[in-house]
C-alpha positions as CSV (number, residue, x, y, z in Angstrom):
1,M,39.4,12.1,9.4
2,L,38.8,9.8,6.4
3,K,35.2,9.7,5.2
4,V,34.4,6.5,3.4
5,G,31.2,5.7,1.5
6,L,30.3,2.0,1.7
7,T,27.7,0.5,-0.6
8,G,26.7,-2.7,-2.4
9,G,23.7,-4.3,-4.0
10,I,21.1,-6.2,-1.9
11,G,22.5,-9.6,-1.0
12,A,26.1,-8.5,-1.8
13,G,27.2,-8.7,1.9
14,K,27.6,-5.0,2.7
15,S,26.3,-5.5,6.3
16,E,28.9,-8.1,7.0
17,V,31.7,-5.8,5.7
18,S,30.4,-2.9,7.8
19,R,30.3,-5.1,10.9
20,L,33.9,-6.3,10.3
21,L,35.1,-2.7,9.8
22,E,33.4,-1.5,12.9
23,S,35.0,-4.4,14.9
24,Y,38.4,-3.2,13.7
25,G,37.8,0.3,15.0
26,A,36.0,2.2,12.3
27,V,33.3,4.7,13.3
28,L,30.2,3.3,11.5
29,I,27.3,5.6,10.5
30,D,24.5,3.4,9.2
31,A,22.0,5.4,7.0
32,D,19.3,2.7,7.3
33,K,19.5,2.6,11.1
34,I,19.4,6.4,11.3
35,A,16.4,6.5,8.9
36,R,14.5,4.3,11.4
37,E,15.6,6.4,14.4
38,V,14.5,9.8,12.9
39,V,10.9,8.5,12.6
40,E,10.6,6.9,16.1
41,P,7.6,7.9,18.2
42,G,7.9,11.4,19.6
43,T,10.2,12.6,16.9
44,P,9.5,15.6,14.6
45,G,10.3,13.2,11.7
46,L,7.3,10.9,12.6
47,A,5.0,13.9,13.0
48,A,6.0,15.1,9.5
49,V,5.4,11.7,8.0
50,V,1.9,11.5,9.7
51,E,1.1,15.0,8.5
52,A,2.0,14.0,4.9
53,F,0.5,10.5,4.8
54,G,-2.2,10.5,7.5
55,E,-2.7,8.5,10.7
56,D,-3.2,5.3,8.7
57,V,0.6,4.8,8.5
58,L,0.8,4.3,12.2
59,A,0.6,0.9,13.9
60,A,-1.6,0.4,16.9
61,D,1.3,1.1,19.3
62,G,2.0,4.5,17.7
63,T,5.1,3.4,15.7
64,L,5.4,3.8,12.0
65,D,3.8,0.9,10.1
66,R,6.7,0.4,7.6
67,P,5.0,-2.2,5.4
68,K,1.9,0.0,5.0
69,L,4.0,3.1,4.2
70,G,6.2,1.1,1.9
71,A,3.1,-0.1,-0.1
72,I,2.1,3.5,-0.6
73,V,5.4,5.0,-1.6
74,F,6.8,2.2,-3.7
75,A,3.7,2.3,-5.9
76,D,3.9,6.1,-6.4
77,A,7.1,8.0,-7.3
78,A,5.7,11.4,-6.2
79,R,4.8,10.1,-2.8
80,L,8.2,8.4,-2.4
81,A,9.7,11.8,-3.2
82,T,7.6,13.4,-0.5
83,L,8.8,10.8,2.0
84,N,12.5,11.2,1.0
85,A,12.1,15.0,1.3
86,I,11.1,14.5,5.0
87,V,13.6,11.7,5.9
88,H,16.8,12.5,3.9
89,P,17.5,15.9,5.5
90,L,17.0,14.4,9.0
91,V,19.3,11.5,8.2
92,G,21.9,13.9,6.7
93,A,21.8,16.1,9.8
94,R,22.2,13.2,12.2
95,S,25.0,11.7,10.1
96,A,26.9,15.0,10.2
97,E,26.4,15.2,14.0
98,L,27.8,11.6,14.5
99,E,30.7,12.4,12.1
100,R,31.6,15.6,14.1
101,A,31.7,13.5,17.2
102,A,34.1,10.9,15.7
103,G,37.4,12.7,16.2
104,A,40.0,14.1,13.8
105,D,41.9,10.9,13.2
106,A,38.9,8.6,12.8
107,V,38.1,6.4,9.8
108,V,34.3,7.1,9.4
109,I,32.4,4.5,7.4
110,H,29.1,5.7,6.0
111,D,27.0,2.6,5.2
112,V,24.7,3.9,2.5
113,P,22.6,1.4,0.5
114,L,21.5,3.9,-2.2
115,L,24.8,5.8,-2.5
116,T,25.1,5.1,-6.3
117,E,21.4,5.8,-7.0
118,N,21.4,9.1,-5.2
119,G,24.7,10.3,-6.7
120,L,26.4,10.7,-3.3
121,A,29.9,9.5,-4.2
122,P,31.4,13.1,-4.2
123,L,30.5,13.5,-0.5
124,Y,33.2,10.9,0.5
125,D,37.0,10.8,0.3
126,L,36.6,7.4,-1.3
127,V,33.9,4.8,-2.1
128,V,34.2,1.1,-1.2
129,V,31.8,-1.2,-3.1
130,V,31.0,-4.7,-1.9
131,D,30.5,-6.7,-5.1
132,A,28.9,-10.0,-5.9
133,S,27.5,-11.4,-9.1
134,P,23.7,-11.1,-9.7
135,Q,23.5,-14.9,-9.5
136,T,25.1,-14.9,-6.0
137,Q,22.8,-12.0,-4.9
138,L,19.8,-13.9,-6.1
139,D,20.9,-17.1,-4.4
140,R,21.5,-15.4,-1.0
141,L,18.1,-13.5,-1.1
142,V,16.2,-16.7,-1.8
143,R,18.2,-19.0,0.4
144,L,19.0,-16.7,3.3
145,R,16.3,-14.1,3.4
146,G,13.4,-16.3,2.3
147,M,12.4,-14.2,-0.7
148,T,10.7,-15.7,-3.8
149,E,12.8,-15.5,-6.9
150,D,10.4,-12.9,-8.3
151,E,10.7,-10.7,-5.2
152,A,14.4,-11.0,-5.2
153,R,14.7,-10.0,-8.9
154,A,12.3,-7.0,-8.3
155,R,14.4,-5.7,-5.4
156,M,17.6,-6.1,-7.4
157,A,16.1,-4.4,-10.4
158,A,15.0,-1.4,-8.3
159,Q,18.7,-0.7,-7.5
160,A,21.6,0.6,-9.5
161,S,23.2,-2.0,-11.8
162,R,26.4,-3.8,-10.9
163,E,28.2,-1.8,-13.6
164,Q,26.9,1.6,-12.2
165,R,28.2,0.7,-8.7
166,L,31.6,-0.5,-9.9
167,A,32.0,2.8,-12.0
168,I,32.1,4.9,-8.8
169,A,34.2,2.5,-6.7
170,D,37.7,3.5,-5.5
171,V,38.0,0.1,-3.7
172,V,36.1,-3.1,-4.6
173,I,35.6,-5.9,-2.1
174,D,34.8,-9.2,-4.0
175,N,32.2,-11.1,-1.9
176,D,31.2,-13.7,-4.5
177,G,32.8,-16.5,-2.5
178,P,32.4,-17.9,1.0
179,L,32.5,-15.8,4.2
180,A,36.0,-17.1,5.0
181,A,37.4,-15.4,1.9
182,L,35.8,-12.0,2.9
183,E,37.6,-11.4,6.2
184,P,41.2,-11.2,4.9
185,Q,40.1,-8.8,2.1
186,V,38.3,-6.5,4.6
187,R,41.3,-6.5,6.9
188,K,43.5,-5.5,4.0
189,V,41.2,-2.7,3.1
190,W,41.1,-1.5,6.7
191,A,44.9,-1.3,6.7
192,E,44.8,0.8,3.5
193,L,42.1,3.1,5.0
194,N,44.2,3.7,8.1
195,E,47.2,4.6,5.9
196,R,45.1,7.1,4.0
197,A,43.7,8.6,7.2
198,A,47.2,9.0,8.6
199,A,48.5,10.6,5.4
200,S,45.6,13.0,5.2
201,S,46.0,14.1,8.8
202,S,49.7,14.6,8.7
């Protein structure tokens, strides 16, 4: 098994790269998706969040009101740490479970937005960084996601810098250009990952 950490700044195109890799046959473990699953209604995760933050963080239908919780934790580092202490171990346990189910010869892609920020690079056999210039990120966030320029800049500033991400990269995928230029790069990386997986299992 080859364990790959995939990361990139907001608007860099990491989701598109993970989608392509999964379409080629990678086992994709998406940390953001799991983080949502572990706090669905009826889960111990949601019960722990309600215990820590109160019933006010629930929507009328009993699901987690993410915008309301976000407004609380992003304004208060201590409360964000409380939330992370609940969610991160649950995400880690579920990710490990999915990894164990993947099979010995699998290429497992862990899609982790905050891989750089949380110092997670040592957990993987190699780290793939999807890279785009800050100008490209800003343009995509404003044009494609409907953010204001100030919102986009704030989200980018809350993440690791481009230099910090590139410093932990074993493989860099340049996604500064059009989508058509991305696919051949990702296919080439997929071939390299398969070679490495074969070499490590032999």
